[in-house]
C-alpha positions in Angstrom: -0.5 0.7 7.2 -1.8 3.0 9.8 -4.6 5.6 9.4 -2.0 8.1 8.1 -0.9 5.8 5.3 2.4 4.9 6.9 3.7 1.3 6.4 3.8 -0.7 9.7 4.6 -4.2 8.4 5.7 -5.9 5.3 5.9 -9.7 4.7 9.0 -11.5 3.5 7.6 -11.8 -0.1 7.4 -8.0 -0.3 11.1 -7.9 0.5 11.9 -10.6 -2.0 10.1 -8.8 -4.8 11.3 -5.2 -4.1 14.7 -5.9 -2.4 13.7 -3.5 0.4 14.4 -4.7 3.9 11.4 -4.1 6.3 13.3 -1.5 8.2 13.8 0.5 5.0 10.1 0.9 4.4 8.4 0.8 7.8 7.3 4.4 8.5 7.2 5.4 4.8 4.0 6.3 3.2 2.6 3.9 0.6 2.8 6.6 -2.1 6.6 6.7 -1.5 6.9 3.3 -3.2 4.4 4.0 -6.0 4.5 5.8 -9.3 0.8 6.5 -9.4 -0.5 10.0 -10.0 -1.6 12.2 -7.1 -5.2 12.0 -8.4 -5.1 8.2 -8.4 -3.7 8.1 -4.9 -6.3 10.5 -3.6 -9.1 8.4 -5.1 -7.7 5.3 -3.4 -7.3 7.1 -0.1 -10.8 8.6 -0.3 -12.3 5.1 -0.9 -10.5 3.3 1.9 -10.9 6.1 4.5 -14.7 6.1 3.7 -14.7 2.4 4.8 -14.7 0.7 1.4 -12.3 -1.6 -0.3 -10.2 -0.3 -3.2 -8.8 -2.5 -6.0 -6.7 -1.5 -9.0 -3.4 -1.7 -10.8 -0.5 0.4 -9.6 2.9 1.0 -11.0 5.4 0.6 -8.1 9.2 0.8 -7.8 11.8 -1.6 -6.5 14.7 -0.5 -4.4 16.8 -0.4 -7.6 14.3 2.1 -9.1 13.0 -0.5 -11.5 9.2 -0.1 -12.1 6.8 -2.9 -12.1 3.0 -3.4 -12.2 1.0 -4.9 -9.3 -2.6 -5.7 -8.7 -3.5 -4.1 -5.4 -6.3 -4.2 -2.9 -6.6 -2.0 0.1 -9.1 -2.5 2.8 -10.0 -0.8 6.1 -9.6 -2.7 9.4 -12.0 -1.7 12.1 -11.9 -2.1 15.9 -15.0 -3.6 17.8 -16.5 -0.1 17.9 -16.4 0.2 14.1 -13.6 2.8 13.9 -11.0 2.3 11.2 -7.6 1.6 12.9 -5.5 0.3 10.1 -5.5 -0.6 6.4 -4.5 -3.9 4.9 -2.9 -3.7 1.5 -2.3 -6.8 -0.6 -0.2 -6.6 -3.7 0.5 -9.1 -6.5 3.3 -8.5 -9.0 1.6 -8.7 -12.5 4.5 -7.5 -14.6 
């Protein structure tokens, strides 16, 4: 995702698990697909924007509205000057 939290890319496995086509989620904010509390999301965002990796369990929703649990890690990606340009989010369905 970009530095504003907007999704820029999803892999085919994401689409298989969630039934969302890439064009349906690209441009959305990660929190649009999650059922986590605003406090939890703010903590994750604070951690990754400060340059640290965040790991935790999130409850997310599929296109159908079905909820599922996933183990998530979110990490900052930096350019050669050390500035955060993107975030890499890796999710694993643990339902």
